[in-house]
N, C-alpha and C positions, 0 to 999 in steps of 0.2 A: 202835080206841080213839083218842080225841082227846087227843093229848099236851098241847096248849095249855091244856086245862081241868083237867089232872091235877097235883096237887102233886108236887114232886120234891125230891130231895136233891142231885142232880147233873144238869147238862145236858151231853150229848155231841153235838157237831156233826159229822156225817159218818157215813154208813152203809157205809163200806168195811170192809176187814179190821180195821184198828186200832180204828175206832169201834165196830163190832159186838163185837169182843173186849172192849173196855173196858166197854161197856154191860153185857154179859153178866156179866163178873166182878164189877162193882159190884153188880148185882142179886143175884148169888149170895151176896154178903156182906150182904144184907139192906137195901141202899139202894134208894130209888126213883129211877129214871132216866128222863129225857126224852131220847130220841134224835131229833135233828132231821136229816132227810134231804131233799134237794131234789127227787129223783125222785118221782113222774113229772112234776112241774111243769116241771122243767128238767133237761137232760142236757148233759154235756160232749161234744165231738165224738168222743171215744174210746168213749163208752158206747152200748150198743145195747139194753139191757133196763131194766126198772124194778125189778129185784131188787136187794137189798143184796149187798155183798161180790162185786160183779161183777169177774171177772178179765179185764182189758182187753188184756193182753199175752199171754204164754205161758200154757198151762194146767199148766205144770210148777212144782212146789215144790222142785225140784232134788234133789240127792243124798240118799239114805236111810242110807248107811253111817255108823256112829258114828266112823269115821276121817275123816269129813268134818265141818267145823264146822257147816254148816247141817243135816246129819243129826243131830248132837248136839242142836242147838237144837230140832228137831222132837220128839225123844224127851223132852227136858225139858218141852216144852209139853204133851205127852201126860200126863206124870206129874203135872202141876199142874192138869189139868182144862181145857185150852184148848178153847174151842168150835170154833175154826177147824181145829184138828188132828183133832178128833172128826169134823167134817163132811168133811174131806179124806179121812180113812181110809174113811169110809162111801161115798164117791163116787169112789174111785181107779180109774184105768185103767192098763193095762200101759205101762211107761215104762223098762224096763231097770232100772238101779240107782237110778232117781229115783222120787220120789212125784209123780205127775201125776193130775189130776182131770178128770172130766167137768164142764166149767165150768158148764153149765146146772143140772145136778143139785146141784152144790156151792152155787151161789148160792141155789137153792130151799131147800136144807137150812138154810143160814145165815139166810135171811129167815124161814123158818118158826119157827126156834128163837127169834129175836128177837121176832117178833110174838106168839108164844105165851107169852112169859114174863110172869108176873103182876105183876112189879115194873118192867117196861119199857113206857113209853108212847111210841109213835112219832108224830112230828109231821112232816107232809110240807110243807116250804116251803124256799125258799132263804134262807140267812143271808148278809147282805151286810156285816155289821160284827160285831165281837166282842160277843157278848151281854153285857148288864149283869148277868145273874144269875151268882152265884158259889156253889160252884165250877163251872167249865165246862172241858170237855176239847175242844180243837180237834183233830179228826182228819179233816181235809178232804183229806188225801192230796196226791198230785202234781198233782191237777187243781183245786186251790184257785182260786176265782173271782178275777177281777181286783179286785173291790170288797172282798172279805174280805182278800185279800192286802195291798191298800193300807191297810186299816184296821189290820192287824197291823203292817205296816211303820211306820206313823205312831205306833202305840202304843209300840213298843219303841225307836224312834229309831234303828234300824239298817236298812241296805239288805237287803231280802230277795233271795235269790239264785234265779235261774231258769235251767234248761236244758231240753232236750227229750229225752224218751224216744220211741222210734219202735216201731211195732207191725208185726209180720210178717204177711204174707198167709196165708190159709187156702184150700186147694183141696179140691174134692170128690174122694173116693177113686175113684169110678167114672169120673172123667175122666182119671185117670193112665194112661199107656201102660205097663202092667205088664210088657210084653215087653222094655222097655228099662231096667228098674230091678230091684233085688233087696233083700231084707231081710237085714240083718246088723248087729250091733253091733260096735264097734271091737275089735280084737285077738282076733277069733274067739270072743268071749264067747257069741254066739248062733248062729254058723254061717250058712251060706248058706240062702236060702229053699228050702222044700220038701225040706230035707235034702240038697241037692246037695253033693257033696264038692268043695271048691274046691282047685285046685292051689296050689302054693307061689307067692307073689307074685313078679312079675318085679322084679329088682333093678336097674332102669335109672334111676337118679337120681330117685327120687320127690321131691316138693316139700320134705319135711322134711329131705332130705339135700342139697338144692341150696343153695348159698350165696345169701343175699339181703342187700342192704345193710340196715343197721339201720333206716333210715327206711321200709323196705318191710315190716318185721315188725309184726304187730298188737301194739299196746300192751296187755299183759295186765292185767286187773284184779288187785287184791290177792289174790284167792282163785282165781287162774287154775288152780293145781294142783288145787284142789277141783273146779272146774267140769270140768276135763279128766277127773278120776276119774268124775264123774257121767256124762259122755258115753261113757266107755270101758267102764263096767260095765253089763251088762244082758243081755237075751235077744234077741229079734228085733223090738224095738219100733221100730226105725228103718228107714226106706226110703232107699236110696242111689241118687241120680241121677248117673251117672258122666260125666265130661268127659275128652276127649282134650286135648292141648295146644292145638290150634287152636281148639277149642270154648271152652276156658277163657279164652284171651286175647281172643277175640271177645266173650265174655260180660262180661269186666272192662271192655273198651272201651265196651260199651253202657251199663254202669252209670255210668261216669265221664261219658259224653256225654249221659246222659238229662236230661230236664227235671225239675227238682225244685220242690216247693212252697217258696216263699221265706218267710223270716221277715218279720214286719212291721218297718217302719223303726225303731220304738222298742224292739224286742226284741233282746236279745243271746243268741245261741245258745251254750250251754255243754253239750256232750254228756257223759254219764257213760261213762267208758271201757269199762265192762262191758256197755254196750248201745248200741254205735255203729251208726248206719245203715250198711247194706252198701255204699252208694255212697261214704260217707265213708271206709270202710276201703279200698275199691278205689282211691280217689284218692290214698291214701298210697303206693301203689306196686303194680306189676303182680302181685307175689307175695304181697301182704299177705293176701288171702283164702285162698290156698293154705297159708299158715301158720296161718290162723285157722279159721273155721267150715267151710271147704272142704278141710281137710287130709284126705288119704286114708289116713293111717297106720292100720294094723291092719285094712284092708279089702281084700277080693279079689273081683273081679267073677267070678261063677261061669261066665259065658259065655266068658270069655277066659282064666281062670286067672291073671290079672294084676292088679296093683294099678293103679287108674286114675290119671290125672294129677291129678285133683281130683274131689271129690264135693260135691253139695248134699244134705243129709239132710232127710228129712221125718219128723215125729213125729205119731202119732194125736192128734186133738183130743177124741175121745169114746170111751166104752167099746166101742162097736160099730165103731170105726175107719171111720166114714163120711166123715171129713174129716181132712186133714193140714195141719200147720203147717210152714212153711219155716224150719227151725231156724237161728237166727242171721241171718235176712234181714229184720230190721226195716228199714223204709225210709221216706224222705220223697219218693220219686218221685211225680209226678202219676199219677193212676189209669191213663190211657191208656198212659203209659210203662211202668207195671208190667205191663200185659198184654203189651206188645211185648217187654220185656226178659225177664221170667220165663218166657215161652213159648219162649225160647231154651234153657231147661234141658232136657236129654234126659229124655224121659218126660212133660214138661209142655207139649208142643207144642199140645195141645188142652185144656188144663186149664180147668176151670170154677172161677173164683175166687169162693168164698163170702164172703170178706171181703178187702178190699184193705188194704194197709199204710197207715198214717197216722202222724202225729206228735201228741204232746201235751206240754204244758208240765209241768214238775215244779218246784214251789215249795218251798223249805225255808229254815229260819233257821240262823244261826250258833249252833248249840246250845251249844258250850262257853262262848261269851260271854254267852248269853242265858238259859240254863236253870239252875235250881237242882237240888238233889239229888232232888226229887220230880217232876222234869220240868215244873216250874212256872216261868213267866216271872218273872224277878227284878223286872222293871219293872211287872208287873201281877199282884200276889198273887191267887191263886185261879184264874188262867188257866193251864191245863196243855196241853201239846202231846203228841200221840201219833202214831206212824206216820211216814210219809215226810216230812211237813211238818217234823219234827224232824231229819231227815237220815239215817234208816235207808234201806236200799235192799232191795227184794225183798218178796215176799208174806209169807214166814214171818217175816222181821224186822219187818214192819209189824204183824202179829198179836202178835208178842212184845212190841213196844213198847206196844201197846194193853193187853196183860196187865200189864206192869210198871207202867205209868202208873196203871191202875185200882187195883192192889194198894197202891201207895204212897199214893194219894189216900185209899183206905179207911183206911189206918193213920192218916193225918192227921186224918180226920174222927172217928176213935175216940180221938184225943189220945194215940196210942201213939207210942213212938219209931220212927223209920223203920227198917225191916229189909229193905233191898234184897237181891236174890239175891247169893250169894257171887261175888266176882270170878273165882273158879275155874270158874264155870259159863258156858255160852253166854248164858243170860238176863242174868247179870251183865255179860257182854261187851257187851250192848246199851248199858248205862249207861256202860261204859268208853269206848265210841266217842263217845257223846253228850257226854262230859266231857273228851275228849282234845283239847287245843288244837292247832291246826295253823296254818301260815302262811295257808292258805286252806281253810277247812273244806269238805269234800266228802262227799256221801253215801257209804255203804259197806254192802255185804253183811256178814254176820257172818264173821269169819275167826279163825284160831287166834291171830293177833296181838292180838285183842281180849280173849283169855282169859289169865289169869295163868300164867306159865311154870311148868314142873315144878321141884320142889326139886332143886338140884344133886346131892343124894344119889342120885337116879335114875341118875346117870351119863350118858354120851353114848349116845343112842339114835338109830337110823335114823328117818327121817321118819314112816313109817307107825306104827312101834312107839311113837314119842313121842306121836303124835296119839291112838292107842288108850289109852295110859296117861293122857293128859289127859282123855279122855272118861270113863274109868273113875273117875278122881278127881272129875270134875264131877258125875256121877250120884250118887256117894256123898255129896258135899257138898250137892247139891240135896236129896236125900232127908232128910238130917239137918236142913237148914234148913226144909224144908216141914213136917216132923214137929213142929218146935219152934214153928211159927207159929200 
């Protein structure tokens, strides 16, 4: 369908998670939508297909438990009819306590739903400046083009912020040396591969018990506890590549000394702490990785009956487990260096790399200073922002921002009072983050800190009990809000 020739009520720019979700929700509310997507005419360096909602980093949507803030956000999205969550559930693959998807099937499902909707017209072209049509939703994500970013920066009169996300490599399953690795989730949740009974771990000063200077510890993101829960809950979805002390230290040295892709002279690199390149973590100190993505806590090598000095974990990329992602090893090393360094990993000496790691820019605005209550630019009435360009971080959060933006815009177009999700919900927490002023605004995943605290009448609860109580309240409040809408 030729979107340029079709009348519309709203223009949405960007066919990623936020844009697709926003377009779908608007169309479901009876509005005619023109969705403008630049593929296949142009791709960013991180994109490899012409489908919409392409997941360019991990295939994981993170933890599923309701005691986890992102798990609560996913459940809320399911209850309010999110397209992204429906497609994710339909294309899920084993991932322990997380929700992960077969990325190709997920993108196919999202694209099919958008193209088949009778009130959505898809227009394939690049947008280089803010469209004159109103209302418009800009949902161009972390890969917003230089031209459109410059147009946005000029329009709002504020400096747009940029940093770099890095993508982890993917290896072919049949190229892994399975005699050197084993399947197990942390803390014995899944047990050893093939049902082998592992002996008690050796208690010889594992990394989490060795003292490390503060500068050598990985700086955790705000939801570090939640991500740790995601990694530690599960079946046998993770493959462990074990390192002894000498192997680990040699690997860290190789990361630090490797050749990296340098930023251009006019670009300032500002990394998101929750998605640091592995070589950046390694450069912070020899033990940083051992306290971060390579921590061996809760793992026992069935061949030795001991806890390894460190591990690199692999996670399946598709339902058939034909490919594996190097968990936490996003990188900006040059391709030749990636082959050299990652083949130092036990079990990956002959690995066939289906995708190399790379870097991509993430552009976002200072949302608390620039956005109004309907996620609309105060300086440009009728121009709304959704997804990562507004400053959320993560797949689920991007879809949630697209949902909320569409819902609020639909209310505006019907001349109704704005009815945002309650602040006690994770969906409401998206708006809380976008409106929370900071000395220097930074993107964030959803965290419990974004959700209104419990009433003191609950008394003092332990962390998990507190989170479970907050989740129960959130779903109760969400259901009541949704039913009244």
